[in-house]
N, C-alpha and C positions, 0 to 999 in steps of 0.2 A: 304637870310640866307645861309651863307657859313659854312660848317662843315670841320672837319679835313680830312674827306674822299675826299672832293672837292679840297684839296690842290694838288691832283695828276693831276688835270686838268689845261691846259694852259688857258689863258684868252679867246680865241675863243671857246674852248670846254666848258668852264664855262658859257659863254654867251648862247651857244646853249642848254646846259642842263637846264638853269634856265629861259629861255624866256617863257613868258606866255601871249603874246599879240596877239595870233591868229596863222594863218598859218606860218610855218617856213620851209625854205629850207636850209639844211645843205649841202653845196658843199664840200665833203670830199675827198681830193686827196688821192692817194695810200699811205697806211701806216700812215695816220694821226690820227688814233684812233677813227673811227666812231662808232665801237661797244661800246667803252668806253663811248662815248657821249650818245648813246641810253640807255645804262643800268644805267648810272648815272641819266639821265633824269627820267627814270621810278622810281628809288629809291627815288629821290627827290620828285616826285609827291606823292608817298606813304607817305613819311615823312610829306608832307604838308596836308595830310588828304584825298587824293583821294583814294577811295576804289580800291584795286588791281583788282577786278573783273570788273572794269569799264575802264580798260586800255587795249588797243589792240596793239600788236606789230607784224608786219608780215615781213617775210624775204623769202629767196628763196631756202634754203636747210635745211634739218633736222639738219645737223651738225651745221649750223649757229644758228638755233633756240635753239638747246641744249646748245650751248656755251652762248647764250644770257641769257637763263634761269639760267645757273650755275652762271653767273656773278651777276645777279639780286639777287639770293639767298645769295651770299657773301655780298652784300650791304644791303639787306633787308631780314634777315633770317626769314624763315617760310612764306614768302609772294609770292615767285616766282611762285609756282604752282597755285596761285589764279589769276595771270595775264594771259591774253589771249596772249600767245607767240606761234605763229604757222608759218608754211609756208603758202603761199596763198592757196595752194591746200588742206592742212590739215584743214585750217580754213573753206574752202568751204565744205569739207567732214563733218565737225562738224555741220555746219549750216544745211546742207541737211539731216543729220541723225535726227536732232532735229525737222525738219519740213518736213519730207518725205511725210507725208500724204497730205500736201498742194500741192505737185507736183505729187501726185499719184505714188510715188516711194515706192517699198517695203522697210520695215525697215532695212532689212539686204541686201541692194543692194550690188552687187559686184563691185569692182573697177578694171577695166581691165588695165593691164600694156601694154607696147608697143608690146610685143610678142602676147598677147591675141588680141589686136587691129588688128594686122596684119593678124592673123588667121581669124578673122571675116571679114576683107576686102577681103581676098581670097574667103571666102564663098559667099560674096556678088557678087564678080566678076564671080564666077561660075554660080550663079543664073541668071545673066543677059547675059550670053554667052561670057564673056571676060576672060575665064580661061586661054586662050593662052597668056594672058598678065600678068600672075600672078607674073612674075619676077619684075613687076612694083608695086607690092602691097605696098611695103614700101613707095614709092613715093606718091601713092594715100592716104595712111594713113597719111602721113605728110601734104598733102593738106587739108585733113579733119580737122586735128588738128589746122592748121593755120586758117581755116575758123571759127572754134569755138573760137579761141583766138580773132578773129575780131567780135565775136558775130553774125556770120552768121549761122543760122540753115539750115537744108537740103533744105527746101523750098526756103529760101532767096538765098542760094548759087545757086540753080537751076535757079532761075529767072535771076541772073547775068550771069550765064554760057550760058544759052540758047539764050540770046540776042546777043551773039557774034558769032564768026566763029571759035573759038578755039576748035577743036575736042577733044583734050586731056581734057580740062576743062569740056566739055560737058559729057565726059565719067566719069570724077570724080564726077560730079553732080549726075549722075545715081547711081554710086556706093555708094555715100554718103547717098542717099535716102534709098537704100536697107540696107546698113550697119546700119543706125540709127534705122530702123525698127527692125532689128535683135537684136540690143543693147537693145532696149526697151522691146522686147519680152523676153530677157534673164534677165531682171531686173538688168541690169548692167549699169555703167557709165564709160566713159573713162576719162582721165585727163582733156581734154577740157571741158567735161560736168561739172566737179566740179566747174569750174569758171562760165561757161555760164549759168548753171542752178541756180547758186547762184545769178547771176545778174537777171535772170528771176524771182526768188523767191522774191527778194526785189522790183522789178519793178511792178509785178502783184499783190502783196499782201501788201496793204498799212499798215495794222495793224502790220505785221511782220517788214516791213521797219521802221515804226515809233518806234517800240520797240528797234531795234538795233541802230537807230540814237540817241535815248535817252540814251541807255545803255552805249555806248562808249564815255566817256567824253574826252578821249585823244586817238589819233590814231597815231602810228608811222610806217613808211614804210621804211625798209632798202633796199638798192640797187635799188632805185627808177628808175635809168636809165634803168633797165632791165624789167620794167613793160610793159605788152601788153595792148591792148584796154580793155579787160575784167577786168584786175586788176586795170586799171586806173578808170574805171567806178565804181568798188567796192570802191575804195579809196574815190572818190568824193561823192558817195552816203552815205557811213558810216560816213563821216566827215561833212556832209552838215549842221547839226543842230548846233553843238557846235563849229565847225570850228577850233578845236585844232588839226590841221593836221601837223605833223612834218615828212617831207620826207628827207631822207638822201641818197646821192648818188654822183656819179662822172661820168659826160658824157664822160670823157676820158676812162672809163672802160666799155662802152656800147658795148657788143660783141655778142649779141644774137638776132639780127634782123631776122636771119634765123628761129627762133622759135617764132617770133611775137613781140619781144620787139621793142618799138618805142622810139627813142632817143628824140623825140619832147616832150615827157611827162615831162622830166626834164628841157629841154631847155626852155619850155614855161610855167613853173610852175608859174612864176610871172604874166603871162597873165590869167591863170586859177584862181589864188588867188590874186586879185588886191591889197589887203592890206598886202601882205606877207613880211616877213623879210628874208634876205639872210645872212647866216653866212658862211664864207669860212675857212675851216681847211687847212692850208698850211704847218704846221710844220710836217715833216716826222720823224717817230720814227723807221723806219725799215732799210732803205738802207743807204749806205755810199754816200758822195757827188759825187764821181766818177760815181757810178751807177745811182744816181738820175739825174745828169747832162746829162748823155748819153740818158736816157729815155726821159728827157724833150726836148732834141734836136729833138728827133723823133716826139713826139706828137705835138710839136709846129707847125708842117707842116699841121695840121688839121684846117679846118675852122669852123666846127660845134662844138664849145666848148666855155665854159665860161672862161674868163681870170683868170689865177691863177699861182702863182710862188711857187713851192714847195721848201722847204729848210730844212736843218738839222744841228744840232749842233755836229753831229758825226765827228770823224777824217776822212780825205780824203779817207783812205782805199787803197786797192790794185787797180791798174789800171784795166780797163775792157779789157779783152783779145779777140782779133779777129783772127780767123784762117780760111784760105782757104785750103781745102783738095782736092786732085786730084779726089777722088771718094767718094761715100757715105760709102764704106767700110773703106776707110782711115779715113774719118770723125769719124766713130764709134771707130776705134782703137785709134785715137788721144784723143777723149773724155775719153776713158778708161784709157789711159796713164796719163792724167791730174788727174783723180780720184785717181789713185794709188799714185800720188805725194801728193795729198791732204791728203790721209789716212796716208801716211808716216810722215806728219807733225802734225798728231793728229786729223784730221777730222773724224767724225763719219759717217757711211754709211747713217744713217737716215737724215743727214744734207744735202744730195746731191740729186739734181733732174735733170732729163733730160727731156726737153720739145721739142715737135715737132708739126708740123701743122696738120698732118694726121696720123691716126692709123697705116697705112701701113709702116710708117717710123720706127716703133719700132723694127722690126725684126733685122736690122743690129746691133742695140745697144744690144738687147737681146743676139744675137750670140756672140758679142764681150765680154760682161760681163760674159757670161757662160764660154767662153774660159779662162777668167781671174779668174774664180771661185769667182766672187763677187756676194754676195746675192742681189737680186733685185726683185721688184714687179711692175707689169704693172697695173696701175689704169685705169679702163674702160674696162678691158677684161671681160670675163664671170663672172658675179656676183654670189655670193653664192646662192641667191634666184632664179637664173635662171637655176641652175643645175636640171637635169631631175628628180631625185628622190625627191628633195625638192619641185619642182613644182607639182609632182604627189601627194605628201602628202597634200600640201596646196589645191590642186584641190578637194580632198575628203572633206576637211573642208568647202570649198566654196560652194560645191553642197549641203552639209548638211544644211548650213545656208540659202542658196538661191537655192532651187530645180530648178528654172527656168534657172540657169546658164548653158546653153548648151555647151559653149566652155570648161568649166571645166569638165562637164559630159563626153563629147566625149573623153577627155584626159584619163580618168580613166575607161572608158567603158570596156576595156579588159586588165586592169593592176591592179593586177596580171591577167594572162590569164584565161578567164572564158568562152571561146567559142563564143565570139562576134567578128567575123571577119569583114572585110571591107564590104563584100556583105550584111551581116546581119545589120551592122550599117546603110548602105544606105537605106535598106528596112525600118528600124525603123524611119529614118529621113523623108523618103517620106510619111509614114503613119502620122507622126506628122504634117507635112506641110499640107496634104490634110484635116486632121481633125481639124487643127487650134489649136493644143494642144502642151504642152511642151513635150520634148523628154522623160523625166522621166515618164510622164503619158502615153506615147505611149508604154513604156515597160510594164506598168501595164496592158495594153490591148493586150498583145502579142497573145492571143488566136484568135484575129481578123485578125492577119497578116499571110497570107499563106506563106509556104515555109521556115520558120525559122527552123534551125537545133535544135535538142533536147537540146544540150548544151546551145545554145543561149536562148531557152525558159526557161531553168532552171535559167540562169543568169538574165533574165527579171523578174522572180518572186523574186529572192533573193536580187538583188542589191537595188531595191526601199525600201525593208524592212530594209536593212542595213542602208540606208541613213536616213530613218524615225527614226530608233533607235538612230542614232548618234545625231540627231538634239537636242533632249532633253538634252543629256549630254553636248553638246557644249554651250548651252545657260545657263547652271547652274554651270558647273565646272570652276575652275580657268584655265587660258590660258594654262599653261604647262601640267596640268593633262588632259585637254581636247585634246591637241595635242597628248599626249601619248595614249589616248583612240582611237584616229583616227588610229594611226599606228597599234594598237593591234587588234581592231575589224575588220578592213578592210583586215587583213591578210598580209598587205604590208611588215611589218617588218619580219614576219616569212618567207615570200616568198624570200626576199633578203637573209635571213640567209641560206635558202636552196640553193640559187644560189651561195653563197660564196664558196661552196665546189668545184665548177667547174669553177667559174669565179672570178679571183683575184680582178677585179674591184668592185665586189659586196661588198667586205669588206670596201672599201673606201666610197661606197655609204651609208653603214650602219653608218660609222663614221659621214658622213654629216647629216644623220637623227638625230644622237645623238646631233650634234651641233645645229640642228633646235630646239630640245627640250631645249637645254641650252639657246638659244635665247628667246624662249617663257618664260622661267623661269626668265631671266633677265628683260624682258619686264614687267612681273608680279611684280617683286620686285620694279621696278621704278614706275609703275602705281598704285600699291597697290593691296590688295586682291580682289577688285571688278573687276579687269581687266579680260575680257573674251576673248575667242579666236577670236571673231569677231573684237575686238579692235586691236588685234595683227595682223590679216590679213590686216586690213586697214593700219597699220603702215608699213607693208612689201610692200604693193602696192605703197605707197607714197615715198619709198626710191629712191634716185638717186645714180648714180655711185660713187659720192664723199662721200656719207654718211658713207660708210664702211671703208674709209681711216683712218688708225691709224698712227699718226705721230711718235708713240713710237717704231714702228717696226724697227729693225736694218737691213735695206735694202735700197738700192738706189731706188729712185722713178722714174718711167717712166710714162709720161702722155701727152695727148695733151694739148696745151696751154689753150684751153677752160676750161678743167677740173681744171687747176691750179688756176683759179679765187678764191680768198679768202684764198689762202694758202701762205706760205712763207718758204724759206729755206736759210740757210747760203750760200750755193753754188748752182748756177743754170747754166745749159748749155742750151742755146737757139739755137737749131740746124736747119739745112735745110733752112737757110736764103738766098734763091735764088729767082730771079724773076720767076714768074709762079708757084712757090711752096709756098712762103711766102713773098709777097702777092700771094695768090693762084689765078691762072688764070689772072695774072696781065694785059695781053694785051687786054682781053675782059671785064675787070671790069669797072663798072661805077664809077663816082667820089665818090658816097656814099659808094660803096663797098670797094674802096681803103681806104677810111677813117676808115671803120670798121676794115679792116686788120691792119691798122696802130695802131688802139686802141688795137687790139689783141697783137701786138708786144709789145706795151707799158705795157700791163698787164703782159706779160711774163717777161720783163726786171725788172719790179718793184716787182716781187716775191723774188728777190735776196736780201739778207741782207749784205753779205760781199764780195762775189766773183761772177762775172758774166762773162760768156764765150759765145761769139757769133761765130757760125761756119756755114760754107757752103761748098758745093762741086762744083768743077769746072765742073765735069761731073756726071750725075746720070742716072741710068738705069730705064726706065719707060716702062712697058709692053714689056720687052725684048729688047728694043732699047736704045742705049746710046745717051744722049743728052748733049751738052755743055750748061753751064749756066752762066749768069751774076750774080754777087752778088745782093742780095736784095737792093732795094732803101733804105730800113730802115737801113742797115749797113752804107750806104753812109751818110744818114741823121744824124746818131748818131755821125758822125765825122766832118761834114761840119759846119763851123761857119761863121758868118758875111754875110749871104745871104740876109739880109734885113728882115727876119722873126723874130718873138720873139724868143730870145735865152737866155740861162742862162748866168749869168755874167762870169762864168768860164768854159772853155772848158773841157770836160772829158778827162782823161788820158787813153791811150791805150797801152797795151803791145803786141808786134807782134812777139816775138820770139816763137819757137815751145814749149817751156816750159810754155808759157803763163805768163812769168815774164820778167821784164825789165832786160836788160843785158848790162848796161853801155852805153857810148856815141855811137851814131849811125853813121855809114858811109854809110847809105842807099843812093843809087844813085838817083839824082833828075830826075823828069819826063822828063825835056828838054834834059838831057844827054843820054837818052836811044837811042840805035841804033843797027841795025842788025850787027852781027859780034863781038860785045862786049863780052869780057870774064867777067863772074860774079860768085859770090859765094852766095849760099843759105845755111842757117844754118842747114837744114835737108838733102837736096838733094846733097850738095857739090858744086863743081865747074862745069861750063859748058859755052856754048856759045849761045847767042841770035841768033836764026835763022829766026824769024819772028816778026813783030810788027804790031799791029792793034789798031784802035781806037785812041783817043787822050784825053788829059786832064785827069780828074779824072777816065775816063773809059779806059785808056790806058792798053792794054794787050800785053804780049810778050810770044812767044814760045821759050823755052830754051831746047837745047839738052845737057844733063848733061854727064859728063865723065863716069858715071856708066852705060851709054847706055840707060837711060830712058829720055823720052821727057815729059815736063810739060808745060801747058799753065797757065800763072799766071797773076793776076791783079796786076800791078806794085804798085798801091797805098797801097796794103796790103802785098805784098811779100817783105820781108826784104832783097832785093838784094844789095850786096856790090860789088865794083870792085874787080876782082880776080887778 
């Protein structure tokens, strides 16, 4: 059955949206309309009579889930909110809330974010005598997260670690054990638990597993190449009975192995589901042929991939620009210069993005954009919900709903100041540990603790009463009203108002709290009048860096390439393309790591719709030392043709002039003609003399002493040198 709506789908998309013969893998190349396929598939299922509440669609970011829900609503009005459309973690949280008692979890369990997790790891390290290593807390927290992604609980991880000789992993095992005990004691879950405990729930409770196996007639998984072991097991378990499993993804965009993603899940789909059908989406609707061909040249060098040839009906478009800068500062200035030129010809600031491999690279671009007075925003910097005053307010709400949440309680113990100093806090914590009780209950028994100051004893009597009083309000009032009650009854708002008279930053903090109330109100409007503050807190905990990104903001976007996944911009600057930086640690990387770096480069390139600029610096300062760099192999791969590997039919065009635009017939000197002593002309640096030559073939570099007194080391393949 084909409707007028389906005419927007190409034949392959239509095939994927309408297939009903069992397991289906949709290999969706970059920009080929995978979300369109998923949403049309959902709409068609509903049209065919499948109850919306028996369809589950999971993806990886709240932003993607919201977009999916919006599109389903457009196609099947009034039904979108009935479909289970969630991120994996939000689905896990929903599952665990509904069956908390089966796993002996508190109904209002707290979800700890990365910052909370790290704090608890530090506590665990202190308890086992490793406080001197607390600078490694982030690394230990990451190891614990990866263990949970692989479905290794603390005891299983300990067995693995203790049978080896790796002292670091043995320490991690001890920390994990204490950390998990503290997490359980606080009635809290971390992100890894949302998946691991969901798997545990379905594994150990046959009645619950059978219920959900029967419930979901159709299961769709977006970005399947990014699934880890826990997500893989959830997918197979939930789709086991009806076997209507549709996984959509692209192994060429698998870039998250460092957080547990396993590319084998998509590469071996046909092994896991013997009777599966594979549909390849290869028509690209995003990028121009020049951009697409360059990106294809790069990714064709990977071995771990399914064969596919992306194509587009779009006009060839502008050539891809490649630029070698002398330093990272010059690279930033050149990028800003190109942005100004784009703006001069009508580009909007929101249409332009600068990508880099590591967060540290943003500073040079921020400085250059600030000097040029160009509005910009850095995605992945401190998020709104990570600001101190916002976390303080949320901590009060979390403790009110879950009194066992010791991390949140410690945060607000003396905020506003109420006489509970560090020494008093430690005395309370010691008493709680000895008695085997929660910290809040230790405060209720302050009379049994010797040596507490009078102000602390008063706080110990008043704070538990305040928390108890808030709990009823938060469970009954709508989200925004409940949040307002928290700020009012705790005295936090009044305290900041008093501080604003002497601290100019306090006013900004009050504005942030007002924005927090706005966020709670917006959440309430979306979720309906039944939305409670606990639901809002869960939504906040599950947010990722990219979820707050607003494409409508009139500003240039700066972000790491990892965060760019799923986005697109008319103009993209992919920067820092140097060996050792991108690919990062090239000399010490394994083959698999290099392939993932190549996929990351491919993701960055395919975010561009109309213009793509590739830049790198001949020298870069790292830890105060200046190092010379070779251009990334990815830059070379984007230009080399006919090497025997799979290549597109047409070579990408490149513009090499400083303006990033073609400038008529080239008189560029051939590689074989280069020799020391030769007079040359460079379009930006002027005329000069070659004083040194090194390397050969495509890697030939020359050092040129220019007439303006400056010396530059240039890669001949990219430097547009002409005879002077």
